[in-house]
KOLSE-964621 format. One record per residue (C-alpha): residue number from 1; residue in one letter; x, y, z. Coordinates in pm, whole numbers. Example, Ala and Ser with C-alpha at 12.3 -4.5 7.8 and 13.67 -1.06 7.14 Angstrom:
   num   residuo       c1       c2       c3
     1         a     1230     -450      780
     2         s     1367     -106      714
***
This chain:
   num   residuo       c1       c2       c3
     1         x     1276     -123    28856
     2         x     1621     -161    28725
     3         x     1712       99    28452
     4         x     1850       21    28107
     5         x     2137      232    28169
     6         x     2233       43    28492
     7         x     2225     -290    28288
     8         x     2458     -186    28010
     9         x     2793     -152    28190
    10         x     2703     -491    28363
    11         x     2643     -663    28024
    12         x     2941     -522    27873
    13         x     3167     -643    28161
    14         x     3019    -1005    28129
    15         x     3085     -979    27745
    16         x     3445     -883    27814
    17         x     3488    -1167    28068
    18         x     3349    -1419    27810
    19         x     3570    -1280    27531
    20         x     3893    -1290    27749
    21         x     3807    -1671    27865
    22         x     3755    -1737    27495
    23         x     4116    -1627    27432
    24         x     4291    -1863    27692
    25         x     4469    -2134    27499
    26         x     4620    -2454    27658
    27         x     4954    -2599    27493
    28         x     4961    -2968    27574
    29         x     5299    -3159    27545
    30         x     5332    -3524    27551
    31         x     5546    -3593    27860
    32         x     5792    -3860    27745
    33         x     6052    -3770    28030
    34         x     6036    -3661    28365
    35         x     5809    -3361    28445
    36         x     6074    -3130    28566
    37         x     6289    -3189    28265
    38         x     5991    -3123    28046
    39         x     5884    -2803    28236
    40         x     6238    -2672    28195
    41         x     6236    -2735    27819
    42         x     5892    -2625    27721
    43         x     5779    -2362    27961
    44         x     5999    -2089    27784
    45         x     5808    -2185    27451
    46         x     5478    -2136    27613
    47         x     5586    -1804    27759
    48         x     5728    -1670    27426
    49         x     5387    -1762    27255
    50         x     5203    -1584    27541
    51         x     5413    -1284    27471
    52         x     5362    -1293    27096
    53         x     4983    -1316    27134
    54         x     4876    -1016    27349
    55         x     4519    -1103    27279
    56         x     4546    -1452    27441
    57         x     4705    -1642    27719
    58         x     4894    -1963    27672
    59         x     4930    -2212    27942
    60         x     5141    -2512    27939
    61         x     5030    -2868    28043
    62         x     5214    -3197    28042
    63         x     5014    -3486    27967
    64         x     5041    -3867    27891
    65         x     4909    -3974    27573
    66         x     4555    -4110    27720
    67         x     4516    -3784    27915
    68         x     4580    -3577    27586
    69         x     4308    -3811    27394
    70         x     4054    -3746    27692
    71         x     4135    -3380    27703
    72         x     4098    -3333    27321
    73         x     3758    -3517    27326
    74         x     3639    -3255    27616
    75         x     3801    -2953    27407
    76         x     4033    -2879    27696
    77         x     4362    -2812    27480
    78         x     4408    -2596    27170
    79         x     4748    -2655    27073
    80         x     4947    -3000    27097
    81         x     5295    -3126    27061
    82         x     5332    -3492    27035
    83         x     5504    -3768    26900
    84         x     5434    -3830    26493
    85         x     5229    -4162    26541
    86         x     5005    -4018    26804
    87         x     4969    -3713    26570
    88         x     4835    -3956    26302
    89         x     4561    -4098    26536
    90         x     4470    -3734    26653
    91         x     4444    -3629    26284
    92         x     4199    -3907    26201
    93         x     3979    -3829    26480
    94         x     3970    -3458    26424
    95         x     3918    -3211    26138
    96         x     4285    -3131    26085
    97         x     4425    -3012    25759
    98         x     4781    -3104    25868
    99         x     5039    -3033    26114
   100         x     5120    -2639    26192
   101         x     5504    -2691    26205
   102         x     5759    -2952    26273
   103         x     6001    -2911    26550
   104         x     6393    -2876    26477
   105         x     6604    -2990    26750
   106         x     6974    -2838    26822
   107         x     7243    -3087    26916
   108         x     7599    -2961    26934
   109         x     7528    -2661    26698
   110         x     7349    -2910    26438
   111         x     7007    -2900    26342
   112         x     6808    -3235    26352
   113         x     6467    -3261    26211
   114         x     6449    -3644    26257
   115         x     6418    -3914    26516
   116         x     6454    -4280    26550
   117         x     6480    -4558    26782
   118         x     6781    -4685    26978
   119         x     6804    -5056    27113
   120         x     7038    -5104    27417
   121         x     7164    -5363    27632
   122         x     7450    -5368    27887
   123         x     7788    -5338    27768
   124         x     7889    -5684    27949
   125         x     7603    -5879    27792
   126         x     7809    -6079    27523
   127         x     7510    -6301    27462
   128         x     7330    -6023    27283
   129         x     7501    -5859    26999
   130         x     7204    -5809    26739
   131         x     6835    -5766    26710
   132         x     6770    -6138    26649
   133         x     6962    -6217    26974
   134         x     6645    -6027    27170
   135         x     6417    -6333    27068
   136         x     6264    -6465    27413
   137         x     6432    -6193    27589
   138         x     6297    -5940    27854
   139         x     6289    -5593    27681
   140         x     6200    -5287    27858
   141         x     5981    -5008    27669
   142         x     5841    -4670    27791
   143         x     5508    -4801    27618
   144         x     5365    -4913    27292
   145         x     5243    -4568    27188
   146         x     5584    -4431    27200
   147         x     5711    -4389    26840
   148         x     6084    -4361    26930
   149         x     6059    -4590    27244
   150         x     5894    -4876    27073
   151         x     5728    -4852    26733
   152         x     6032    -4774    26526
   153         x     6219    -5073    26692
   154         x     5903    -5294    26638
   155         x     5905    -5211    26263
   156         x     6265    -5321    26234
   157         x     6219    -5646    26412
   158         x     5917    -5703    26189
   159         x     6116    -5669    25877
   160         x     6350    -5928    26026
   161         x     6055    -6169    26059
   162         x     6026    -6135    26438
   163         x     5709    -6048    26610
   164         x     5751    -5778    26880
   165         x     5448    -5880    27078
   166         x     5497    -6251    27063
   167         x     5894    -6329    27029
   168         x     5964    -6050    27295
   169         x     5881    -6033    27658
   170         x     5796    -5673    27694
   171         x     5807    -5462    28002
   172         x     5650    -5138    28007
   173         x     5805    -4915    28257
   174         x     5622    -4555    28170
   175         x     5911    -4349    28042
   176         x     6268    -4337    27864
   177         x     6467    -4290    28160
   178         x     6321    -4568    28353
   179         x     6400    -4804    28054
   180         x     6780    -4691    28090
   181         x     6739    -4777    28462
   182         x     6576    -5113    28396
   183         x     6857    -5229    28168
   184         x     7143    -5103    28412
   185         x     6981    -5270    28699
   186         x     6924    -5607    28525
   187         x     6557    -5596    28536
   188         x     6568    -5597    28156
   189         x     6795    -5777    27928
   190         x     6757    -5499    27654
   191         x     6557    -5151    27616
   192         x     6405    -4947    27349
   193         x     6462    -4550    27384
   194         x     6438    -4262    27147
   195         x     6723    -4114    26948
   196         x     6894    -3822    27172
   197         x     6815    -3962    27513
   198         x     7148    -4142    27591
   199         x     7347    -3830    27471
   200         x     7107    -3608    27683
   201         x     7132    -3793    27985
   202         x     7521    -3816    27964
   203         x     7537    -3431    27947
   204         x     7314    -3439    28224
   205         x     7569    -3648    28438
   206         x     7318    -3898    28457
   207         x     7461    -4174    28278
   208         x     7776    -4340    28212
   209         x     7712    -4411    27827
   210         x     8012    -4692    27838
   211         x     7792    -4883    28044
   212         x     7579    -4965    27763
   213         x     7602    -5092    27382
   214         x     7369    -5013    27109
   215         x     7238    -5292    26883
   216         x     7202    -5251    26513
   217         x     7386    -4918    26495
   218         x     7339    -4708    26183
   219         x     7611    -4482    26007
   220         x     7374    -4192    25903
   221         x     7546    -3891    25771
   222         x     7474    -3570    25925
   223         x     7280    -3722    26207
   224         x     7439    -3654    26530
   225         x     7280    -3935    26770
   226         x     7333    -4301    26793
   227         x     7038    -4479    26610
   228         x     6932    -4857    26542
   229         x     6651    -4766    26318
   230         x     6521    -4559    26025
   231         x     6480    -4218    26075
   232         x     6116    -4037    26092
   233         x     6042    -3669    26098
   234         x     6024    -3498    26431
   235         x     5735    -3382    26662
   236         x     5473    -3176    26487
   237         x     5298    -2891    26663
   238         x     4920    -2912    26590
   239         x     4632    -2635    26617
   240         x     4300    -2807    26708
   241         x     4006    -2693    26508
   242         x     3868    -2469    26754
   243         x     4159    -2223    26733
   244         x     4081    -1927    26512
   245         x     4267    -1889    26169
   246         x     4389    -1538    26255
   247         x     4540    -1691    26584
   248         x     4694    -1988    26410
   249         x     4844    -1745    26152
   250         x     5016    -1547    26439
   251         x     5140    -1870    26628
   252         x     5291    -1982    26289
   253         x     5473    -1666    26229
   254         x     5595    -1659    26590
   255         x     5728    -2010    26539
   256         x     5897    -1975    26218
   257         x     6056    -1659    26363
   258         x     6254    -1858    26639
   259         x     6624    -1882    26558
   260         x     6868    -2106    26709
   261         x     7036    -1812    26926
   262         x     6696    -1705    27053
   263         x     6673    -1749    27462
   264         x     6370    -1963    27396
   265         x     6532    -2201    27150
   266         x     6843    -2234    27383
   267         x     6627    -2307    27682
   268         x     6444    -2589    27475
   269         x     6764    -2690    27292
   270         x     6578    -2650    26965
   271         x     6683    -2466    26650
   272         x     6323    -2352    26582
   273         x     6037    -2460    26386
   274         x     6003    -2552    25995
   275         x     5699    -2591    25754
   276         x     5545    -2945    25841
   277         x     5731    -3233    25694
   278         x     5604    -3536    25506
   279         x     5482    -3774    25766
   280         x     5395    -4040    25502
   281         x     5667    -4276    25647
   282         x     5512    -4268    25991
   283         x     5193    -4339    25815
   284         x     5341    -4646    25645
   285         x     5492    -4765    25966
   286         x     5147    -4748    26148
   287         x     4976    -4927    25869
   288         x     5254    -5214    25861
   289         x     5230    -5259    26243
   290         x     4853    -5210    26257
   291         x     4881    -4937    26498
   292         x     4580    -4682    26534
   293         x     4429    -4548    26328
   294         x     4496    -4835    26112
   295         x     4452    -5112    26348
   296         x     4114    -5250    26209
   297         x     4137    -5575    26015
   298         x     4098    -5548    25646
   299         x     4083    -5901    25556
   300         x     3960    -6246    25677
   301         x     4258    -6478    25765
   302         x     4277    -6853    25796
   303         x     4323    -6797    26180
   304         x     3985    -6589    26187
   305         x     3818    -6875    26004
   306         x     3955    -7140    26231
   307         x     3852    -6971    26557
   308         x     3505    -6902    26434
   309         x     3423    -7261    26279
   310         x     3678    -7483    26454
   311         x     3410    -7734    26562
   312         x     3247    -7736    26207
   313         x     3592    -7797    26027
   314         x     3674    -8092    26268
   315         x     3327    -8243    26196
   316         x     3387    -8198    25823
   317         x     3726    -8359    25838
   318         x     3577    -8658    26021
   319         x     3318    -8697    25766
   320         x     3546    -8674    25471
   321         x     3778    -8925    25643
   322         x     3467    -9168    25685
   323         x     3312    -9119    25362
   324         x     3584    -9173    25081
   325         x     3330    -9116    24822
   326         x     3384    -8736    24900
   327         x     3746    -8734    24826
   328         x     3719    -8604    24480
   329         x     3491    -8343    24584
   330         x     3748    -8256    24850
   331         x     4027    -8235    24606
   332         x     3822    -8007    24386
   333         x     3743    -7786    24695
   334         x     4083    -7740    24780
   335         x     4188    -7628    24441
   336         x     3920    -7367    24459
   337         x     4015    -7249    24792
   338         x     4375    -7227    24666
   339         x     4257    -7007    24371
   340         x     4056    -6798    24636
   341         x     4369    -6752    24858
   342         x     4583    -6627    24580
   343         x     4304    -6396    24472
   344         x     4243    -6269    24844
   345         x     4631    -6221    24871
   346         x     4653    -6002    24550
   347         x     4330    -5818    24680
   348         x     4501    -5768    25009
   349         x     4810    -5617    24862
   350         x     4624    -5389    24630
   351         x     4352    -5257    24856
   352         x     4502    -5260    25216
   353         x     4597    -4865    25178
   354         x     4233    -4740    25089
   355         x     4338    -4371    25117
   356         x     4620    -4397    24872
   357         x     4611    -4450    24489
   358         x     4741    -4803    24420
   359         x     4875    -4926    24080
   360         x     5025    -5272    23999
   361         x     5228    -5315    23685
   362         x     5393    -5583    23492
   363         x     5784    -5600    23491
   364         x     5748    -5438    23139
   365         x     5567    -5128    23332
   366         x     5220    -5220    23174
   367         x     4930    -5149    23433
   368         x     4736    -5465    23534
   369         x     4543    -5344    23822
   370         x     4438    -5019    23999
   371         x     4206    -4914    24290
   372         x     3930    -4651    24329
   373         x     4175    -4400    24481
   374         x     4394    -4425    24178
   375         x     4114    -4314    23956
   376         x     4008    -4038    24189
   377         x     4382    -3910    24178
   378         x     4466    -3952    23810
   379         x     4116    -3910    23643
   380         x     4167    -4249    23451
   381         x     3902    -4505    23517
   382         x     4008    -4869    23571
   383         x     3911    -4990    23227
   384         x     4100    -4683    23065
   385         x     4409    -4757    23282
   386         x     4446    -5131    23246
   387         x     4669    -5256    22980
   388         x     4822    -4900    22932
   389         x     5200    -4812    22993
   390         x     5298    -4600    23293
   391         x     5429    -4343    23058
   392         x     5033    -4252    23018
   393         x     5084    -4037    23336
   394         x     5394    -3862    23247
   395         x     5386    -3478    23300
   396         x     5678    -3395    23075
   397         x     5841    -3197    23361
   398         x     6100    -3480    23415
   399         x     6348    -3574    23139
   400         x     6477    -3918    23029
   401         x     6781    -3906    23293
   402         x     6537    -3867    23580
   403         x     6330    -4183    23476
   404         x     6661    -4377    23397
   405         x     6783    -4303    23760
   406         x     6445    -4412    23908
   407         x     6443    -4755    23717
   408         x     6823    -4807    23811
   409         x     6754    -4742    24178
   410         x     6423    -4954    24166
   411         x     6610    -5241    23992
   412         x     6914    -5243    24221
   413         x     6733    -5215    24567
   414         x     6382    -5304    24465
   415         x     6238    -4977    24603
   416         x     6202    -4630    24515
   417         x     6040    -4304    24700
   418         x     6016    -3960    24612
   419         x     5795    -3651    24478
   420         x     5698    -3683    24101
   421         x     5468    -3457    23878
   422         x     5222    -3645    23679
   423         x     4965    -3545    23432
   424         x     4572    -3568    23527
   425         x     4357    -3714    23252
   426         x     4227    -3338    23219
   427         x     4575    -3232    23125
   428         x     4639    -3070    23465
   429         x     4983    -3125    23620
   430         x     4970    -3200    23998
   431         x     5248    -3326    24253
   432         x     5247    -3668    24412
   433         x     5439    -3858    24649
   434         x     5516    -4197    24479
   435         x     5654    -4516    24638
   436         x     5726    -4817    24410
   437         x     5818    -5166    24553
   438         x     5925    -5457    24337
   439         x     5754    -5785    24413
   440         x     5944    -6107    24345
   441         x     5847    -6458    24319
   442         x     5979    -6774    24492
   443         x     6297    -6779    24242
   444         x     6378    -6417    24320
   445         x     6254    -6283    23982
   446         x     6040    -5950    23960
   447         x     5675    -6058    23903
   448         x     5530    -5721    23929
   449         x     5574    -5366    24094
   450         x     5333    -5205    24316
   451         x     5312    -4820    24325
   452         x     5147    -4613    24608
   453         x     5039    -4270    24505
   454         x     4941    -3975    24716
   455         x     4817    -3636    24590
   456         x     5016    -3378    24768
   457         x     4872    -3077    24610
   458         x     4717    -2942    24927
   459         x     5002    -3007    25138
   460         x     5235    -2816    24882
   461         x     4989    -2527    24897
   462         x     4962    -2544    25262
   463         x     5356    -2535    25287
   464         x     5383    -2214    25058
   465         x     5110    -2053    25271
   466         x     5309    -2118    25598
   467         x     5649    -2008    25416
   468         x     5470    -1682    25296
   469         x     5363    -1613    25656
   470         x     5714    -1662    25801
   471         x     5858    -1410    25561
   472         x     5579    -1160    25521
   473         x     5390     -938    25776
   474         x     5022    -1045    25789
   475         x     4902     -680    25852
   476         x     5098     -475    25596
   477         x     5208     -747    25361
   478         x     5580     -608    25407
   479         x     5884     -849    25488
   480         x     5936     -932    25819
   481         x     6269    -1005    26004
   482         x     6399    -1320    25857
   483         x     6337    -1203    25484
   484         x     6485     -843    25563
   485         x     6814    -1022    25713
   486         x     6850    -1208    25363
   487         x     6787     -903    25180
   488         x     7044     -686    25375
   489         x     7312     -973    25316
   490         x     7238     -936    24952
   491         x     7245     -573    24951
   492         x     7604     -565    25128
   493         x     7732     -823    24892
   494         x     7600     -618    24594
   495         x     7773     -300    24754
   496         x     8112     -475    24786
   497         x     8088     -617    24436
   498         x     7985     -312    24257
   499         x     8192      -55    24472
   500         x     7869      137    24570
   501         x     7690      239    24897
   502         x     7377      100    25066
   503         x     7189      271    25335
   504         x     7015       84    25625
   505         x     6741      311    25774
   506         x     6564      213    26094
   507         x     6231      404    26119
   508         x     6029      422    26453
   509         x     5700      614    26463
   510         x     5648      910    26685
   511         x     5308      947    26839
   512         x     5172      610    26726
   513         x     5097      487    27084
   514         x     4865      783    27139
   515         x     4679      679    26837
   516         x     4615      343    26950
   517         x     4535      463    27311
   518         x     4287      746    27172
   519         x     4119      570    26869
   520         x     4195      178    26943
   521         x     4398      -71    26783
   522         x     4195     -128    26474
   523         x     4238      245    26380
   524         x     4626      200    26456
   525         x     4652     -110    26230
   526         x     4487       91    25936
   527         x     4731      355    26011
   528         x     5019      128    25981
   529         x     4899       -4    25665
   530         x     4865      324    25532
   531         x     5197      449    25639
   532         x     5363      150    25507
   533         x     5192      192    25162
   534         x     5326      557    25161
   535         x     5679      481    25248
   536         x     5688      189    24989
   537         x     5578      430    24720
   538         x     5882      658    24795
   539         x     6136      367    24739
   540         x     6239      218    24418
   541         x     6175     -146    24307
   542         x     6519     -236    24414
   543         x     6489     -100    24756
   544         x     6322     -284    25048
   545         x     6070     -168    25322
   546         x     6026     -434    25606
   547         x     5821     -426    25914
   548         x     5988     -559    26235
   549         x     5682     -537    26442
   550         x     5471     -264    26628
   551         x     5539       61    26470
   552         x     5912      -35    26370
   553         x     6000      -22    25992
   554         x     6351      -62    25833
   555         x     6435       49    25470
   556         x     6719      -89    25275
   557         x     6834      167    25004
   558         x     7078       19    24733
   559         x     7279      112    24442
   560         x     7388      442    24589
   561         x     7686      637    24438
   562         x     7757      811    24752
   563         x     7593      850    25114
   564         x     7458     1185    25011
   565         x     7252     1014    24740
   566         x     7016      887    24997
   567         x     6915     1236    25109
   568         x     6644     1296    24894
   569         x     6478      948    24988
   570         x     6529     1029    25361
   571         x     6354     1364    25307
   572         x     6056     1215    25126
   573         x     6008      951    25390
   574         x     5998     1229    25657
   575         x     5741     1417    25480
   576         x     5532     1132    25378
   577         x     5498      994    25736
   578         x     5436     1345    25878
   579         x     5160     1411    25618
   580         x     4818     1379    25818
   581         x     4631     1048    25738
   582         x     4241     1071    25751
   583         x     4041      741    25821
   584         x     3672      732    25866
   585         x     3659     1120    25916
   586         x     3942     1101    26181
   587         x     4241     1306    26120
   588         x     4552     1118    26252
   589         x     4903     1278    26247
   590         x     5240     1105    26352
   591         x     5587     1153    26257
   592         x     5908      929    26225
   593         x     6243      929    26408
   594         x     6499      768    26161
   595         x     6855      638    26202
   596         x     7068      563    25912
   597         x     7376      334    25892
   598         x     7588      316    25563
   599         x     7772       38    25419
   600         x     8074       20    25353
   601         x     8176      265    25627
   602         x     8547      196    25699
   603         x     8521     -129    25895
   604         x     8388     -471    25803
   605         x     8045     -539    25932
   606         x     7780     -793    25942
   607         x     7387     -744    25906
   608         x     7345     -739    26279
   609         x     7588     -508    26347
   610         x     7478     -267    26083
   611         x     7108     -306    26209
   612         x     7230     -215    26558
   613         x     7417       86    26416
   614         x     7101      234    26243
   615         x     6890      161    26581
   616         x     7145      350    26776
   617         x     7123      654    26551
   618         x     6735      630    26559
   619         x     6743      680    26933
   620         x     6955      970    26894
   621         x     6700     1113    26651
   622         x     6437     1048    26927
   623         x     6641     1218    27179
   624         x     6718     1518    26932
   625         x     6342     1615    26907
   626         x     6188     1345    26692
   627         x     6069     1387    26330
   628         x     6406     1385    26206
   629         x     6687     1151    26096
   630         x     7037     1087    26225
   631         x     7345      906    26078
   632         x     7533      650    26280
   633         x     7860      817    26419
   634         x     8079      572    26627
   635         x     8281      849    26805
   636         x     8094     1180    26793
   637         x     8207     1297    27143
   638         x     7951     1575    27152
   639         x     8036     1691    26777
   640         x     7734     1703    26580
   641         x     7714     1417    26302
   642         x     7749     1556    25930
   643         x     7419     1390    25852
   644         x     7113     1484    26029
   645         x     6798     1663    25941
   646         x     6484     1770    26124
   647         x     6157     1794    25907
   648         x     6032     2137    25869
***
C-alpha cells in the first residue's frame, strides 16, 4: 500500500507543473511581411515581456489572419498584435473590453501612431495618374483583410463612386513586399501597400523608390510617410479574456515603460506604446465597406427582390401588358412602392448602425427622428426627443464659442467629428464621441443632419486606469520611473528658479533577498509595502518617494536651503528602514544603503546624469559596509567624502 506521505510530494510536483504550464503565454503577431523581418522586429518585444513577467513565459508566434482566428477559437494564444480592422472582428467574437495599448512607431526620430494606405504604380506609367485611372486595371493587393494594404484604399475608391471589387481586377499576392515586386515586374498595373513600407524597403536597400510613383498623394502635417488615404490608429495590442487581470496590469505597465531609447524599442523601430486610441474611424470604414463583423445585410434591396422573384415579376409584367384594365392599379402600386422606397431609404440611413445612438435633425437643429440606442445613451425616449431642439442635451461644459465653431465647420465642410460632453436626462454628465454629417437634396441644399453618438464613459475610465498603471507602482502605490523623471525635472527647475538645493537619494535595501528566499515573495511584498509607507511618512508633502522596481527606491528632496539641510531626513530614513518589521508574528530586519546627489553642484546636469550620480554613491555605501549613506564625489581620489554616515 502506498503511504500518504509518499503521495504528498508527488501531488505537489504535479500541481507545480500544472501552475507553470498555466503561466505560459503566447504572443501572436500578424505576419504582414516576410517572417525573417517580423522575427527581427518583434522577438525583442517578446523577450522583454518575458523578462518583465518572472512568473510567466512569453513566446512569439507569427501567423496569418486565418491562423490567428483558428488559434483564438482553440484558446492557443493569449496576447495579439494585429491590424485595427482585424481587431474589430476579434473584439466582436470575444469578450474583450477593448485594446490594451496602441503601438507607436518611430521613423527618423518622429513618433507615429497612425497608418494609412499607399497606391503605387510604375513611374513610367503615364496612363495612370489618379485613382479614377485604376478602373479596369489589374491591381495587386496583399489580401482583402489587410487594412493598410486594401481596405483604406477601397474606402477612398468607394468615396469616388468606384467599386473596388467590380471596377478593379484584383490580384491577391499574400504580402506587401510581393505587391511591390508585382508592380515593378509588370504583373500588375498598380498596387496597394500600407504606409511606411516603401521607405523601410528603401532603407533596407531592397527598393529604388524612384522607380515608383504614388497616386493621390496627401500632404499631412507631421506624418513622415507618403500616403494616399486618410489615417487610422496604429496596431492595437490585445489581451484575450483568459489572461488574468493581474498579469494584464503588469504587461500594460511594462509596455508603457518602454521609451524610444530602449534597446527593445530600437530593435522594433518603435517609440513604445500608448493608452488605446479611438478605433471608431476603423469601425466606420468597416461598416461602409461591409467588412466583418459588419458584413450582414441590414436591408432588402431591389437586387435581392429581382434575384428571388424574377419569374414572378416577368409574369406579372406580361399580364399587365395584356390586361390594360389593370393599368390604373399598376400606377397606384408604383406610387405606393415609391413611398415605401423613400421610407426604406430613411430607415436604412437611421438604423444601419445599431450600436450607436443616431439622431436626425432638421436644418434648424430640431430633432425629427432617433433610434433606440439614442434613448439608451441619453435617457430620453423617442416621444420626449422628437420636436425638441438639440440644445436639450447640452451639458453646460462648452461655451457659445465652442458651438459656433462646430456649426461653422459643419456648414463649411458638411462634416464634424469630435468629443463632446452632454447631459443625461437624469442630470448626469457623460462624454461621447459625436459625428455630424449634413445630408443635401438634389439641389445641394441641406435637407437634414445625421448625428452618430457613442457613449465613451467606459473608454475614458479604462484609459485613466491604464495611465495610472503606467505611472504608479501596482504593489506600493508609489510613482514609477516615468513619473519620477518628470518630478526630478520639475524639482531641478524649481531649484534653479528659487536658488535652492534639491537632493536625489537612491535607496537600495540590504538583506531583502534573504527575506524573499527565507519567507517567500508574498512576505517580501508586504515588507516592501510597509517600508514604502515608513519612508513616505518621513518626507514632506512636497518631496517625492518612488519605486524603481525590486528593492530600489528613489527620494527627491526639494526646497533645501543647503546640502546639510538634507541630513536630518537621511538619518530618519536610515533608522526607519532599519527598524524591525513584524508581519504575521515574523520579525523581519533589513537596512538601507543610500547614495545622495545634489543639484546644483557646480556643473549643469540633466535628470539621468543626476540619477547615475546617486546610484554610484549608493554603491559606495554598499561597499562601505551598508546601512549608511554616501554623497556623490566626482573626484574623491581616496579622500573621504564630506557627507557620509553609517547608522548606529
